[in-house]
C-alpha positions as semicolon CSV with decimal commas, in nm:
position;residue;x (nm);y (nm);z (nm)
1;M;1,209;3,602;0,501
2;R;1,484;3,501;0,234
3;L;1,308;3,272;-0,036
4;L;1,601;3,034;-0,151
5;E;1,400;2,964;-0,471
6;E;1,441;3,298;-0,605
7;I;1,818;3,252;-0,603
8;R;1,907;3,154;-0,968
9;G;2,142;3,145;-1,222
10;K;2,424;3,191;-0,956
11;K;2,772;2,985;-0,900
12;I;2,749;2,913;-0,573
13;L;3,050;2,772;-0,334
14;L;2,912;2,663;0,009
15;S;3,134;2,549;0,296
16;P;3,005;2,352;0,603
17;L;3,194;2,368;0,957
18;N;3,366;2,042;1,053
19;W;3,268;2,011;1,400
20;G;3,031;1,753;1,398
21;M;2,801;1,632;1,122
22;G;2,479;1,873;1,202
23;H;2,630;2,135;0,978
24;V;2,664;1,824;0,672
25;S;2,318;1,718;0,771
26;R;2,154;2,091;0,693
27;C;2,357;2,133;0,394
28;I;2,221;1,857;0,265
29;A;1,874;2,037;0,280
30;L;1,997;2,382;0,186
31;I;2,165;2,218;-0,120
32;E;1,848;2,053;-0,259
33;K;1,676;2,370;-0,239
34;L;1,945;2,569;-0,425
35;K;2,111;2,337;-0,686
36;Y;1,790;2,298;-0,952
37;H;1,840;2,703;-1,018
38;N;2,202;2,692;-0,992
39;S;2,550;2,595;-0,996
40;L;2,703;2,454;-0,685
41;T;3,043;2,378;-0,591
42;I;3,129;2,228;-0,220
43;A;3,434;2,327;-0,019
44;C;3,487;2,065;0,232
45;N;3,675;1,782;0,396
46;Q;3,704;1,385;0,249
47;M;3,470;1,270;0,530
48;Q;3,197;1,578;0,465
49;R;3,194;1,499;0,090
50;N;3,147;1,073;0,164
51;I;2,837;1,220;0,319
52;L;2,701;1,493;0,116
53;K;2,762;1,248;-0,208
54;Q;2,503;1,019;-0,107
55;Y;2,289;1,275;-0,153
56;H;2,411;1,476;-0,392
57;S;2,657;1,327;-0,615
58;E;2,677;1,517;-0,891
59;L;2,795;1,822;-0,792
60;D;3,130;2,010;-0,790
61;Y;3,340;1,915;-0,478
62;V;3,717;2,074;-0,390
63;E;3,925;1,958;-0,087
64;L;3,895;2,224;0,203
65;I;4,092;2,141;0,567
66;G;3,838;2,140;0,871
67;Y;3,907;2,328;1,139
68;P;4,169;2,209;1,414
69;F;3,979;2,136;1,747
70;N;4,056;1,903;2,041
71;F;3,776;1,893;2,307
72;R;3,884;1,822;2,611
73;Q;3,679;1,634;2,856
74;N;3,789;1,804;3,160
75;K;3,718;2,147;3,016
76;S;3,356;2,327;2,915
77;Y;3,323;2,396;2,522
78;L;3,407;2,749;2,575
79;Q;3,743;2,691;2,741
80;S;3,815;2,411;2,510
81;I;3,755;2,733;2,250
82;L;4,002;2,952;2,428
83;V;4,271;2,660;2,426
84;N;4,239;2,644;2,095
85;L;4,238;2,986;1,999
86;P;4,573;3,070;1,839
87;Q;4,493;2,761;1,621
88;L;4,149;2,870;1,514
89;R;4,226;3,246;1,447
90;K;4,520;3,074;1,201
91;H;4,275;2,867;1,018
92;I;4,004;3,133;0,976
93;R;4,289;3,335;0,748
94;Y;4,373;3,003;0,584
95;D;3,972;2,971;0,531
96;H;3,934;3,349;0,363
97;E;4,268;3,281;0,173
98;Q;4,128;2,956;-0,001
99;C;3,802;3,119;-0,040
100;E;3,988;3,371;-0,268
101;I;4,140;3,144;-0,480
102;I;3,853;2,950;-0,540
103;C;3,622;3,218;-0,598
104;K;3,864;3,317;-0,856
105;K;3,923;2,976;-1,034
106;K;3,574;2,926;-1,042
107;G;3,409;3,227;-1,113
108;I;3,218;3,221;-0,803
109;E;2,895;3,470;-0,753
110;L;2,777;3,388;-0,385
111;V;2,975;3,215;-0,108
112;I;2,738;3,056;0,132
113;S;2,945;2,976;0,476
114;D;2,775;2,740;0,758
115;H;2,918;2,884;1,058
116;R;3,303;2,874;0,909
117;Y;3,398;3,236;1,022
118;G;3,731;3,282;0,763
119;F;3,515;3,149;0,489
120;F;3,437;3,464;0,287
121;S;3,544;3,655;-0,020
122;T;3,621;4,037;-0,024
123;H;3,540;4,039;-0,374
124;T;3,186;3,827;-0,397
125;D;2,908;3,865;-0,226
126;S;2,960;3,635;0,134
127;V;2,657;3,501;0,334
128;F;2,681;3,343;0,688
129;L;2,447;3,058;0,735
130;T;2,394;3,001;1,153
131;H;2,106;2,985;1,403
132;Q;2,336;3,157;1,647
133;V;2,339;3,510;1,554
134;Q;2,337;3,591;1,967
135;L;2,564;3,306;2,146
136;P;2,426;3,202;2,470
137;L;2,659;3,293;2,700
138;P;2,691;3,467;3,067
139;W;2,724;3,839;3,055
140;Q;3,092;3,784;3,202
141;L;3,189;3,631;2,871
142;W;3,054;3,956;2,699
143;F;3,381;4,001;2,539
144;A;3,332;3,659;2,343
145;Q;2,974;3,765;2,201
146;R;3,148;4,067;2,065
147;Y;3,412;3,891;1,902
148;H;3,137;3,644;1,725
149;H;2,977;3,966;1,625
150;M;3,260;4,149;1,466
151;L;3,356;3,815;1,278
152;L;3,000;3,838;1,153
153;K;3,079;4,183;0,992
154;N;3,277;4,008;0,734
155;F;2,981;3,904;0,573
156;K;2,726;4,092;0,331
157;E;2,409;3,909;0,518
158;I;2,329;3,647;0,756
159;W;2,105;3,363;0,644
160;I;1,922;3,232;0,983
161;V;1,832;2,885;0,982
162;D;1,504;2,910;1,176
163;D;1,109;3,018;1,167
164;L;1,136;3,379;1,337
165;T;0,749;3,292;1,423
166;F;0,800;2,978;1,589
167;K;1,131;3,075;1,755
168;L;1,300;2,693;1,756
169;A;1,654;2,846;1,865
170;G;1,507;3,072;2,090
171;K;1,679;3,385;2,157
172;L;2,002;3,238;1,966
173;S;1,817;3,355;1,637
174;K;1,734;3,704;1,713
175;P;1,870;3,943;1,411
176;L;2,145;4,206;1,424
177;E;2,055;4,561;1,359
178;S;2,421;4,640;1,215
179;I;2,410;4,331;0,933
180;P;2,094;4,227;0,734
181;C;1,963;3,932;0,888
182;F;1,697;3,702;0,682
183;P;1,538;3,379;0,819
184;I;1,528;3,095;0,571
185;G;1,351;2,851;0,773
186;L;1,419;2,494;0,935
187;L;1,683;2,298;0,697
188;S;1,618;1,888;0,735
189;R;1,688;1,639;0,505
190;F;1,365;1,477;0,644
191;A;1,209;1,748;0,483
192;L;1,111;1,591;0,147
193;Q;1,086;1,222;0,270
194;P;0,785;1,053;0,368
195;S;0,755;0,944;0,679
196;P;0,539;0,591;0,785
197;S;0,209;0,578;0,951
198;F;0,340;0,301;1,176
199;K;0,636;0,386;1,380
200;S;0,869;0,159;1,612
201;G;1,206;0,154;1,773
202;H;1,380;0,317;2,043
203;F;1,743;0,462;1,949
204;L;2,031;0,590;2,079
205;I;2,245;0,846;1,882
206;L;2,592;0,907;1,917
207;S;2,653;1,246;1,836
208;G;2,902;1,523;1,987
209;P;3,243;1,483;2,039
210;M;3,343;1,121;2,174
211;A;3,483;1,242;2,504
212;Y;3,111;1,314;2,617
213;W;2,993;0,985;2,493
214;K;3,032;0,822;2,832
215;H;2,816;1,094;2,978
216;L;2,581;1,032;2,707
217;I;2,547;0,638;2,796
218;D;2,545;0,726;3,181
219;S;2,251;0,942;3,135
220;F;2,057;0,689;2,949
221;R;2,179;0,382;3,107
222;N;1,888;0,252;3,252
223;F;1,654;0,310;2,929
224;Y;1,590;0,037;2,680
225;F;1,722;0,067;2,333
226;D;1,673;-0,128;1,976
227;G;2,009;0,000;1,845
228;I;2,256;0,244;1,866
229;I;2,301;0,462;1,576
230;G;2,680;0,621;1,540
231;P;3,027;0,570;1,402
232;E;3,246;0,241;1,420
233;E;3,407;0,412;1,718
234;G;3,081;0,311;1,885
235;L;3,140;-0,073;1,879
236;S;3,268;-0,119;2,236
237;I;2,942;0,084;2,359
238;S;2,756;-0,173;2,142
239;Y;2,885;-0,469;2,282
240;D;2,870;-0,357;2,622
241;L;2,498;-0,254;2,649
242;K;2,465;-0,592;2,421
243;I;2,224;-0,382;2,132
244;P;2,352;-0,351;1,774
245;L;2,513;-0,091;1,631
246;Y;2,379;0,064;1,341
247;L;2,672;0,266;1,133
248;S;2,621;0,609;1,109
249;S;2,833;0,609;0,746
250;N;2,585;0,487;0,556
251;W;2,313;0,785;0,587
252;R;2,067;0,660;0,332
253;Q;2,027;0,364;0,550
254;I;1,990;0,531;0,879
255;D;1,747;0,811;0,747
256;Q;1,493;0,503;0,707
257;L;1,579;0,372;1,068
258;L;1,525;0,732;1,168
259;L;1,201;0,802;0,988
260;S;1,043;0,473;1,116
261;S;1,158;0,522;1,494
262;E;0,922;0,603;1,751
263;K;1,173;0,733;1,986
264;I;1,500;0,865;1,956
265;Y;1,737;0,957;2,282
266;G;2,088;1,198;2,231
267;Y;2,214;1,556;2,241
268;A;2,041;1,827;2,195
269;G;2,212;1,947;1,873
270;Y;2,051;2,202;1,696
271;T;2,001;1,976;1,362
272;T;1,882;1,709;1,585
273;I;1,604;1,949;1,723
274;M;1,509;2,064;1,336
275;D;1,530;1,736;1,220
276;I;1,265;1,610;1,517
277;Q;1,004;1,867;1,367
278;F;0,975;1,654;1,037
279;L;1,035;1,308;1,200
280;K;0,748;1,375;1,409
281;C;0,843;1,110;1,681
282;E;0,909;1,106;2,072
283;H;1,225;1,233;2,185
284;H;1,468;1,290;2,491
285;L;1,758;1,490;2,460
286;I;2,016;1,607;2,686
287;A;2,257;1,879;2,676
288;C;2,632;1,781;2,594
289;P;2,834;1,909;2,909
290;G;3,029;2,251;2,902
291;Q;2,801;2,356;2,580
292;F;2,596;2,647;2,649
293;E;2,406;2,644;2,369
294;Q;2,277;2,282;2,395
295;K;2,183;2,358;2,767
296;Y;1,971;2,664;2,670
297;L;1,793;2,456;2,362
298;S;1,735;2,157;2,550
299;D;1,562;2,395;2,784
300;L;1,331;2,561;2,538
301;L;1,242;2,229;2,388
302;N;1,168;2,044;2,685
303;G;0,956;2,374;2,786
304;R;0,742;2,368;2,489
305;K;0,406;2,244;2,510
306;Q;0,406;2,096;2,139
307;K;0,621;1,826;2,048
308;W;0,685;1,968;1,692
309;L;0,608;2,293;1,510
310;P;0,232;2,285;1,369
311;H;0,345;2,406;1,016
312;Q;0,587;2,105;0,960
């Protein structure tokens, strides 16, 4: 177990991936563990900065363009990645160049990349943050697994976002033998927020690519909700279902809503699954179409006897 509290007196550069808000969410918790004894610089885009500053406004932020990606509704997640692969490889090189520039300018002593393959320095200790050391792919896609592991070798360490006793991510968080891997436990912004004893309200979370929102709505159309949590783009869904939309741009307000929720519905992203361990609420999570990871995680979650981990 890597004890984050033991990292002190470091100039740290942290950058979260921009595919969904889950990476930003878990970085809120990671920053909380590191900021009191270290100096942190966050490299992110404007949308990510707007969220992170609601929790950590005092930090140093630098602009970094996010990874380009277009999810296609008629293609699987992996197919979408393959279509975008030339752009993604180009951006990996861009990320590496920008990381080196920032490290030199800021005197960085430790780089933490939340699943940004190119965000590493050849001159500064660099860490890859992930729950997905192993990709949940069928054997026919062995080449994707090999490429994933090859990219991980650019980092000195892998910090696994999981508790390896309870294995919330299951086989995904199995360590590699070729790279030092350290579990750092679960990361949730709700870890230090008190949960009310009385809970009420059922809420649907609009997460994942917009191309797959229709599938989410259709899957839960016969369920009752007190409201939807999502961006402004969800207004048409709110009107259609005749229930209020709570804008997810105000995360502090949404935190209070989620803390008092009795049941949450949505896609089975890993950060959502981690948050549930601290929210201790009922849940009904489904896999986003074409995402092998969410299919695996939702099956794993539904197969557990416990609704949340006993030590949380």
